[in-house]
N, C-alpha and C positions, 0 to 999 in steps of 0.2 A: 710167844706174841710178849713184847716188853709194854713197859707203861702206856697207854694212852697218851696223846697230848691233853687231850680233856681232862683226864684225872692230876696230870702233872701240873695242868695249870690251875687246877683247882687247892692242889695243895702249896702251890706258889701262893695263890691269894688267900688262902689260911694263913698260912705263917706271915702275909704282911698285914693282916686284919687282927690277927692274936698279938702281934708284937709290932708295933708301926716302930720304925725308926731303924737306927744301925742292926739292932738282933734282927730284926724280922727280915730284914736284908742280908745279914750273914745266915740265915735259916735258908732263904732262898739260894743263896751260894752254894751251900752244902748238898739242895736238892739239884741244883744245876750237876754237881759232881756225879751225884747217884748217876741221874741221867746220862751221863756219858760214859757211864761204865755200862750201861744197858746197849748190847748189840743190836738190839729189834726197833728200840727207840731211835737211836740213831741211823739204822739203814731207814726205817720209815719217814723221818722229818729233816735226815741233814745228809743225802745220798750224795755220793757222787756226780757232780752237775748242778748241783744246786749253786742257784743264781748268788752273785754278790750280795744282795739284801732282798730275803722273804720275810715277809711277816706272816707267823705262823696262828699268833691268837693277839688278838687284843682286850684286854679287861674291861668290860665297858662300864665299870663303877670305878675301879682302881686307877684305869688307863693304864698300866701296866703292858709292854708289848714282848712276846718272845718272839725271836727270830732266828731264823738259818742264814748262813753265810758262808758262800763258799767262792775261794778266789784260788783262780788256775794257773797263775803264775805271781812272781813277787809284784808287792803293791806297800807303799806304808804313807802313813800321813802326818802332819804338821802336829806338833801339840795341840790336844783340845782337851775341853771338858765336855760337859753333857748339861751346860746350862743350868737349870735349877734341878735338873735330875739326878738320878744314878745309874750306873751301869754294871753289870755282871757278864764278864767275857770267860767264855765255858770254851776249850780248845778241843776239837773232837779228832780234828787230822792234821798234820803236820805239825812245824811248831811257829810259835809268834813272838819276836822279841819285843816286849814293850820297856816304856820307857816312862820313868816318872820324873816329873818336872816341877821346880819350884816359880812360881811367879812372881817375876821380877817387877813387871806393869800393868796393872789392867788395860785393855783395851777402852780407848776414848779418843773423840771426836773422831771417830772414822779410821784411827790410827789402829793396825793391830796390838796386841798386847806383846810382850814380852816373858820369856820363858826359859831358866836355865836347868839344863840336865841334873838329875839327881841321882839315879843309877838306872842300868839296863838290867833286864832277867828275861828267862825264857818261859814260857806257856809253853807247855807239852800235851800230848792227849791225855785228858782225863782232868788237867787244873781248871780250875776257875778262880777268877780273882773280881773283887767288887770294887770298885772306883765310885767313892762316895760323891756327893755335888760340889761341883767347885775341884775336885781331884784332878789335877792335870796330866795327862800321859799320851802317848804316841805309839800304835802298832805298827812295826814292819814285819813283812812277811815275804823271805825270799825265796818260795815256792809254794806252791800246791798246798792252800791251807781251807778247814771246813771249820766253823764257831757253831756254837750255841749260845747265842746274846740274850740277855733282858735286858728292856730300857725301862727306868720307871714309869717314862711317856713315852709314847711315838716319838723320838727323834725328827720324823720326817714334818711335824709339825712345828717344831722349837727353831726360834734365831738361835742361832749360836755367834760369838763375836768370836774373830781369829786371833790367833797366837803365833808370834816366830821364835825360832831359838836365838840365842844371844849365847856371847860366850860368858865365863865368871868374870868377872871386874876384879882386877888384878889386886893383890893386897898390898895396903898402905904400907 
């Protein structure tokens, strides 16, 4: 039997309580990597057939949420951040091409923000990556994938401003 979800959540909570800020989030990212290496944990909580978004746990005091994600086929999203929150993406199965973006213009007056592509990289099974508050990124999945993700707050309750990709300005 792998680590129970309740124990995983308690370890995440302990890390965030003992080390508020980036250090605690890095510790949670390490815990996500550990969970990804546990076949029993993956089989129990992120099996094949997992829906696109399933909240597994939401901490009543700190507000962080542990989620399972399953995608049957290709799917991507535009540049985005997690508003005032952070997120950790942990790759369970398949591959996710992540893109980091530079903010060129913030959203304003009902218009989307503008973002310029910085770099692409691939998350493979066992990889986990932390996105701090305000960090723009976008995932692209070209086939079936599953993820373990932790949000600093349940993003279903957070309004986020949209961004759109723009080409880099030509050099003067």
